[in-house]
N, C-alpha and C positions, 0 to 999 in steps of 0.2 A: 524334561524341559524346564529351564530356568525361569525364562520370562516370556509372559504373552503380553504385548502391547496393543491395546484395543484404542481404536481411533474412529469415533462417529464423525461423520462429515456430511455437509449439504454444499455442493456447488464450489469445490475447492481444488478444481482440476489444476491449477497453476502451482499450486504449492506441493502437490503430492510426491512428485519425483524427488524433489529436494528434501522433503521430509524422510522420504524412504531411504535415500542415500546416508542422510545423517544419522538416523537410527541404525542402520546396517553398520555403519563404520563404528559407531559406539559399542555395537554388540561384539563385532569381529575384534575389536581393540581390547575388549575385557574378556573375552573368551567364553561368551555366554550363548548356551543353546536357546533358540527363541523363535517366535511367531509373530508376524504384525496382522492384526485383523483388522481391516478396513470396513467399516459398515456405512455403506452408501445409504442415506436417509433420503431417497427419492431424487437424486442429483438429476439437473437436465442440462448440464454443461460439458459432458464428456468425462466426468470423473470416473464413472465405471469403466469406460474405455482405458483410462489411464491405468488404473488398478489391474485390470486384466492383462495389459502390457507388463507391468512390474511383477506380476504373478508369473508370467510365462518366463521372465529372467530369473526370478528369485523364488524358490520353491516355499521359502518361508513367509512369502505374502499369501495370506488369505483374505477371501472378500464375501461380503453378504451385502446382497442389494434388495431393499425394500421395494415393493411395488409402487409405493408413493411415500410422500413425507409423513412420517409417523411421530417424529419427535425424538429428541436426545435421549430421553430416559428409555425408550422403546429400543433405540439403537445400542445403547449400553447393554440392557438386558439380553439382547441379542448375542452381543460380544461376550458377555460374561457366561453365558449358557455354552459356548463354544470353546472357551479359553482352556488351555492345557497346561499352562505355566505354573510353576511353584508359587510364582509371584505375578500378579497382574499389574500393569502400568496403564492408566489411562491418559490420554493427553489429546488436546485438539489438533486439527488438522492445519491451522491457519499459520503455523509456524511462531504462534507467540509463546507456545511452550517449548523449552529448551531440552532436547534429547539428552545432552551432556549430564543433565540431572539423574539419569536413570541409575547409574551404578550405586550412587549414595541411596536412592530410594530402595532400592534392591537390598542392600546391605542393613537397612534399618528394619526391614522385615525380618531378612533371614538371621541376621547375625543379633540384633537387638531385641527382637521378638515382638515387634509391634504387630498388631493385626491390620492397621490401616495407618497410613501416612498421608497427609494431606499438603498440597504445596501452599505457600503463602507469598502473594506476589506483592511482598512488602514496598517496592518502588514500581510504579506502574506507569506505562505510557499511554494510558486512555484519557479521554476528556475529564476534567476535573467535575464540571458541573453535571454531565450526563451520566456518567459512570462512577466516578472514583467516590463522590460525596453520597449517592444513593446507596452505592454499595458497602460504605462503612456503616450507614444507618441499618441496611439489611442484616449486616452480619452481627451488628451488635444486639438486634432483636433476636435474631437465631441463637446467639449464646444465651442469652436470658432465658429465652423460651425452653430450649433443649438440654441446657447443663452442658453441653459440649464445647470445651474451651478452645475454639479455633478462631483464627483471625480472618480468614478467608474460606468460607464454606463452598464458594462456586468456582474456585480454582479446578480447572479441568485436568490439571498434573496430579494424579495421586497414585499411591501404590497399595495394594491390598495382598494380603495373604489369600491363596486362591480358596480356603474354607470360607472365607467372608462373602466373596462373590457368588458362591453357589448357594449361600444360604440368606440371601436376602432379595427381596422382590422390589425392583425398580420399576414404577409405572407413573403413568400420568406426566406430570412434570417434576418428578422427585429426585431426578439428578443431583438437583442443588443441594439435598439433604441426605445423601449417601452415609455421610458418618453418623447422623442421627438414627437412620435406619440400621445400621451395624451396631451402634449401642443398644438398641432397642432389642436386636437380636441377641445379645449377650457378647458382642465382642468389645471389650471396654479399653483395651489398650489401644488408644487413639493418639498417634503423634503428628507433628508439624514441623515442615522443613521451609526454611526460606528459599525461594526458587526465582531464578530469572526471568522477568516478563521482557518480552521483546515486542517492539512495535510491529503491526500488521504489515506484512510486505507485500500481499496480493488481496485483491478483492475486498469486500465490505463485510462489516458485522452483519451476524442474521438475527441478533436480538435487538430489540430497541427499548425504549422507557419501560414499556408494559411488562417487560420481564420481571421488574421489580414489584410491580403490583401483583402479578401473578405469584411472585416468590412469597411475598406476605400471605396470601390467601393459603398458599401450599403450606406456609408454616402454621397457620392455624389448623389446618387439615392435619397434619402430622402431629401436631399437639394433641388434638383430639383422637387421632387413631391410636396414638402410643398410650394414652391414658385410658380410653373407653372403647377402643376398637373392637375388643373381645368381650365387652360388657356393657353395651350401650344402655341397658336399663338402669346401670348404677348412676349414670348422670340424669338421664330423663325421668327416672322414678324418683330421684332425689328432688328435682325441680318439681315435678308434679306434686309431691308430698307438700312441698312449702307453699305452692299456690293454692292447692286445695284446702291446706289449714288456714290460711288467710281468708279464703273465701268462707269457710265453714266457721271462723270466729265471728266474722261481721254478720253470718246469717244468724248465729245463736245470739249475738248481742241484740240484734233486731227482733228476734223472738221473744226475749226475756223483757226488753223494753216496751214491747206492744201489749205482751200479756200481763205485766206485773207492775210496771214502773210508770207508763203513760199510755193507758189504753185509749184515751180519748185523743191523742194527738194525730199527726199526719199519717195517711195511709203508707205502708211500708213501701210500695211502689212509687211514693212520692219523694222518696229519700235517696239521697247519692249513695249512701252505704250499700243499698240493695243492689244496684248496678255494679259497684265494686264486688261485692260478695258473688254475684252471678257470673260476672267476667272472669274472675280468679278461679272459680269452681271449674268453669268451662276449660280455661287454659291448662288448669291441673290435670284435668280428664285427658287433654289432647297430648300432653307430656307424656302421660302415662301409655297413651296408644303408640305415640312416636317409640317409646322404648321396647314395647311388646314388637312392634313391626321390624325395629331393628335387630332384635333377637332372632326373629323368624327368618329375616333375610341372611343374617350371619350363618344361621345352621342350614339353610338350603341352599347357598349360592354355589355356584359352579365355575372355575376357572374357564375365562375365555381368552382366546388368542387376541393379543392388543397389536399385532402387526403382521403383514404378509409378506414373505420373502420371494423375491422374483428370481434371483441367482445366487449361486454360492460358487466359490472358488477353493480349490484345493481342501473342502471339508468333507 
């Protein structure tokens, strides 16, 4: 199979038929063998009924329905697990991503050898204040922190070599950082393509301003996990050594001063250096304990199912 199109969605029943017809037309005109995987992330508007109807008409349409809303990352993870195509294309269900981009995205993976190609919505039709400016700031911070030189990390339109999606773990709200996850997994040939962005035709956006706050917090998380996720003691142990050394230095100074330099001076407990010494040594010990606990948790953790599937179609 040439292409798997993975489409996570939440309450997008109005756009699904039009999107399906558009994708199917692109696939047929380019003679691609394909499947369309709709991942219904707990919709309440009849989206699953629409997917069922499309599946009855087109055997290439497949569906996964979550028991409730588990989030876009979990929907993508479920789609990646089932995808069979040589190239996996992801796009949003709101018709803001253009299916006509699919052939070139496919060729960049197959013919040019990219592991991952991310879309770049250079010209956007979103609100400048609530989306465009925060998005630019977010993408700048992501580039500086991750070292992945992309202009638009959060673009839903991406293409992947099948090996990439089978070897990365998309969880929490890490769908924004799939290129970073791919890089950390060893897939370093990451490209970018300017894609057409279209104004939303139906419904409303499911993401508010809080997604940028969550995005920055996730960026800190992925920075930490990429560097210390497999060796937390390296971070917490180093911080513990620094803090404990500061505390011990103050304690040593206080001891020498009281015993040899100024024996008749103030009591040690009346001097601020004593409390600095005490606090930093305690904090240093706590950092050590945090590092040990992190190592224990890392070695004893078990994978837990992050979503529950209610129904599947053609899978």
